[in-house]
C-alpha positions, 0 to 999 in steps of 0.5 A: 853416819854420813861422811864429811864429803857426802852431799845432797841435791838442792833443787830450786824450781822457779818460774824462769829457771831450775837450779840444782846443786850438790850441797855438803852438810855445812852448806858448801856447794860442790857443783851446780847445774841450771836450765831454763824452766820448761813450759809444762809440768811434765817437761819441768819434772823431766828437766829436774830429773835430768839435772839430778841425774847429771849431778849424781853421776858427777858426784865424787862422794855419796849423794844421800837425798834430794831437797826441792824448793818450788814455787807454789803452796806446797803440802810438805807431807804429801810432797804435792803442789796445792796451788801455783799461780800463772807463773807456772801454768798447770803446776797446781796438783803436781806431785814433786815427791814422785820425782825419780832421779835414778836412785832410791833417795829420800825426797823432801819438798818445800815452798821456795820462799820457805826454803829460802827462809830456812837457808837464811836462818841456818847459814845466812842473814838470820843465823843465830836468830830463833825466829824470822819473818822472811820476805821475797820481793820479786815478780810476786811477794812471798813470805815465810816464818821461822819459829824456834829454828824451824819453818812454820807451815800453818794448818794448810801450809800457807803461813807467812804468805804476806803477799795476800795481805789487803793493803787498799781497795779498788772500788769493792775489789781488794788490792793485795800486797802482791799486786801493790809492791812487787816488781810488776807493780812498780812497772805498772805504777811507772807506766801510769805516772808517765802516761806511756803506752808501754810498760818498761821493765823494772831494770830500765826504771831502776836505771832511769832513777839512777840517772836522776829521773824524778818519776822513776825515783818517786815511784820506786821510793813510794812503793818501797816505803809503803811496803815497809809500812806493811811489813812493820804491821806484820812484824809487830803482829808476829814479833820475830827476832828479825825481818830478812828481805830477799828477792830481785826487787831489792837489787835496785839498791839503796834507793829502794832499801832506804825507803823501805827501811824508812817506812818500816821504822816509821810504822813499828810499834814502840815495843818492837821498834828495835826489830832488825831489818836485814838483807838476805845474804844467800843470793841466787842460791838461797832456795837451792841451799835452803832446800838442801839443808832441809834435806840434811835436816830430814836425814839427821832426824 
């Protein structure tokens, strides 16, 4: 049986950073290490391997396994990236289960948002709920479903990918939620609304709104409100015990969140009108923690 002090490694491989940590069974973090995500799959795996080795060497108790949360659609049976977008060029087809960390440790692999959702369900905003719709709003919009306390993957490991929902049309071309309400979508909308030649980063648009810029305020509120309306439709269909929202865009604060909730409440069907809309609580460690807890869950099975 694992000792109380034993840990597993949780590994978060994202578009900008690769974060690893030693995590105890209760979710307590013993140690963390981080590097910028490398520009190629080979380099990413090498950096991840190096992080794991450094944590194993520094560990004061046995390290029993590795849980990896990665961007992209993940075949969790084969431990392989089925598809990844341009945020990680060449990442599609990468076999994460082959990560060697200098020790014969079991490895589990999961999509980053599904790992985040599992962490939020186990020790975060969704604890005590047996079902969740978890949405991460950042450079893209990712989604995950927790059913009966477990990640629901669907037939081809894409269950919960809410960013693919069609929300509008540009002529004959569909406009999906990921293109409409993500951080870059807010940046594009502000550029169009101001007629500027430059696209400001979301942090600057948020600061402008804080200082009373009407266009920045209107763009943020419009995008958030309409995202809330879409989430209400999806939540009505899935009927989870709660909806948990994480990612970088909610860091805008009350301006974005209040508009999101207003749209969400307005569009919910009466039978599910009381569905809680909750901010994620695990912050920047959410994927790492969720991946680690999935590794613990596999060890306990």
